[in-house]
N, C-alpha and C positions, 0 to 999 in steps of 0.2 A: 771630627770634633770631640769624639768620645775620649780619646787618649789625653787631650789637653784638659778637659774638665776633670778627668780622674786624677791627673797630676796634682790638681789643686787639693784633692782629698789626700790622696796619698800624703907738729903743725907748726910751720912758721907762725901761722895764725890758726888757732883752734876754732873750727866752725862747729865742732861737736856741741850738741845741745842737750842738757839735762831737762827733763820735763818740769822741774821745779822753777825754771827760769821765768821771770816775769816778762810778759810780752804785751805790748800795746797793740790792740787789734784795731785796724782801720775798717770800720763797717762799710765804707764806700769803696774799698779796694776790689779790683776785679777778681772773681773767683777763678777764672781761667786765664793763664798767662797768654800774651799775644803770640800767635803762631809764627809771625814773621815769614821767612821764606820756607820754613819747614812745615809744609801743609800736613795736618793730621797728627801732630805731636805737640806736647807741651814744650815750650822753648824758654829757657831762663837766661837772662843776660849774665847773671853771676850766680855763684854757688850760694852767696848770702841771700839772694832773692829766693832761691829754692828753699833754703833753710827757713825763711820767714813764712813761705807758703805752707810748709809742713807744720811749723809751729802753730800757725793760725788754726789749721784744721784740728790739730790735737787739742789746743786750748778750747775750742768750741765743741769738742767731742762730736765732730761731724760723723754722721752715719755715712761712711764712704760708699757703700753700695747704692744707697738711695741717691747720693750725689752723682755717682757714675751714671745713673739712669737719666740725669738731667743734662749731661754734657752734650754740646752740639759741635764743637770744633775738633774733637778727637774721640776715639772709641777706647775707653780705659780697658786694660786687660782684665781688671777686676770684674767688669761687666761681662766681657766675653766668656770668662770662666763660669759665669752664672746664667748663661743663656740656654734656652731650650732650642731644639733643632730647628723648629719653624721660625723662631725669633732670629737665629743666626742667619738663616736664609733670607729673611725679610730685609735685614740691613746689609746684606751682601758680604758677610764674613765667610771667607774661604779657609778651609782647614789648613791649606798649605801656607797661609799667611800668618797663622796664629803662633806666637812665640811660646816656647816651653820654659816657664820660669818656676822653678821648684821652691816656692816660698809660702809661708803662712802669714807674712807681714802684708796686711791689706793696704797699707799706705804705699808700699812699693808697687803693688799691682794697680793701684789707682793712678800713680804717676806715669806708668808705662802705657803705650798704646798697644794695639793688637799685635804689632810686630816686635814688641818688647823695647821700644825706643823712647828716649827722652833727649831733649836738646839742652846743653849747659855750656855757656861761655863759647859759643861758636862751634862746638863739637856735638856729635851725636853719640850717645852711649846706647848700645843695644845689648840686651840680655837674651840669650836663646840657647837652650840646652846647657852644655858644660861651660860655655864661654861668655865673656863680656867683651864686646867689640867697641872700639873707639875710633871714630873717623869723622872727616868733614863731609858735608853733603856732596854727593856725587861719587864718593869712594866706596860705597857699599857693595859695588860689583866685585870687589876683592874678596868678599866673604865666601862666595861660592867657590872661588879658586882655592882659598885657604882650606875649606872643608874637604875639597877633593884631594888636595895634597896631604892633608892630615889623615884621611881615611886610608890612603895607600902607603903611609909611612914615610912620605917624602919630607914632611914637617913634623917635628916632635916638640911637645910642650908639656911641662910638668904642672901638677896642681899647685896653685899659689904663685905661678910664674907668669911673666909677660914677655911676648915676643913682638917684633915688628914684621909685617908681612906686606909685600908689594908696595904700592904707592899710597902711603898715608893711612894704613890700617894697623891698629894695635890690637892684639888679642891677649886676653887674660883668661886663664883657666881657674874658675872660682872655687870649685869643690864644695859648694853648698848642697850636699846630697841628702840631707835629712838626718834621721836618727843614727844611721850607721857611720856617719862621717865624724872624725874626731881630731884630725891632725892639723892641717894647714892653717885654718882660720877658726878653729875651736868651735865649730858648729855643734851645739849640744841640745838641740831641740827635742822635745818629747811630745808625742800625741797620744791621747787616750780617748777612746770612743765608748759611749754608754748609750744603750738603745732603749727608747720608749716602746718601740715595736719594730716590726720588720721594715717599716717605711720611714721612721723618724729616729734620729740619733743625735746626741750631744757630742760635739767635738771640742775637747779640752786641749789647749795647745800652749806650750812654751816654745819660743822661737828666738833665734839670733842668726845673723849671717852678714857677710861682707861681699859687696858687689862693685868694687872699685870706687865709684862715686858716692856710694851710699852704704851705710851699715846701721844695724839696729839690734835692739834686744827688747823683749817684752813677752806678754802672754795674752791669751784670748779665750773666750767661751762663745760658742755658736751652736745653733741647731741646723741640721741638714735634713732635707726631705729626699727620699729616693724617687727619682723620675725614670720613666721607661719610654723608650722609642723603638718600635719594632722588636728586634731580638736583643737589644742591649740596654743597659741602665747606667745611671750616674747619680751622684748626690749633689743637690742644689741647696744653697743657703735659704733658710726659712726665717722670717722675722717673728720673734717671740720675746718673752721675758728671759733675759740672760743675766747671770751674775758672775763676777770674778773678784776674788780677794787675793792679794799678793804680798809676800814678804820675802824679798830676794836680795842676796848680796852678789854682786858681779864685779868683774875686773875690767878696767878700761885700759886698753893697750893703745899707745901712741904710734902712728905710722911715721912720725917725724922724730922719734928717738927720745921723747920725754919719758920720765919714770912712770911705771904703772900705778894706777890708783884703784882702790876698792871702794865701791859705793853701795848703798842699800836703798831699795825702793819698797815702800809699804803703802797700802791703801786699798781701795775697792772701786769697782765700777758696777752699778746696777742700772739696767736700762731695758726698755722695750725697744728692741733694735735688731739689726741683722747680726751684729757681733758686739759683745762686751770686750773691748780691747784696751790694753794699756801698754804703750811703748815706754819702757823705763828711760831709755836714752836712745838717741840716734845721732848720726854724724853725716855731713855731706861735704864734698870738696872736689876740686879739680886740680891736678890730675888724679888725686886719690883722696878719699875721705880721711880726715885726720885721725879718726879713732876706730877701733874694733872692740868687740865685747865678748866676754866669756862668763857665763853664769857659774857661781861658786857654791852657794848653799842657800837654803830657804825652801819655800813651798808656795804653791798656788792652789787655791780652792775654787772649784767651778760648780755652778748650779745652772740648770736650765729647766724650762717648763714647756710642756706641750699639752694643752688642757683637754684635748679630745681623746687622750689615751689614759689607761689605768695600769700602773701608776702614771701620774702626770708630771712628776718631778724626778730628775736624776741628778746625782752629784758625785764628785770625786775630788781627791786631793793628790797633787803630784809633787813629789820631792825633787829638789835639784840635786 
């Protein structure tokens, strides 16, 4: 469990959605999409339905970690990454089943189950490690065969490329590796930690990434508490007063050959919450999200408070 929790620290038709778009919220709509035959994962009939689901939560400024604690029909990866050892054992989470998804976009972690899976338009998309797998239900047994062949060099795949493997499995090597990754999909995220004490710290984050069916760009502020179990420790999200101000220009790339567009996002998020987050833009689609994003210039300002420490406020500014 430790390594997965630490990892968190560490268009023919455009479905891409800017957060300025007006959205009519249906207060009576179901918060959790019907699971259909895919037990234990969110399953969306169309990419448009998924886009509406994401838009609704962003418009409501849903505290996604609190929402993840309330779910009953699937176990969000966001929740799993914030469990303590006894909590994971209580709900039957096995280390071998937990997907490795290296992202700071909490919406993506909220959408995925503990195996890194989501259902869209009759297909299952699974993110785990360096790869995004696409398959129909029942074809996931090909994943183990792919990994075995890949590990011994029988199958080769480059970052940003897709291959077909076996019966009905598509494999994409995403390359969203954090701060050191720059090339294939322009991941340019920056993380800055500022400590209240040895046990509490603010995590200021700029993020962007592309995951086949989903891409996004944004920034966030959160506080983490150091937790210990036996001989190892990890950092867990702690609810407090968080603040984020942003003024960023970013480039929108079309995966369908449309010209690039530069957009600017400005504003702020102040909340008593698990994370003050702003997704400037996001895009969803099948077989691929219509848009991808690259930050160009600007800055984000981050503040957080932990009132039992002295000093009880830390802040930082990150330039793009």
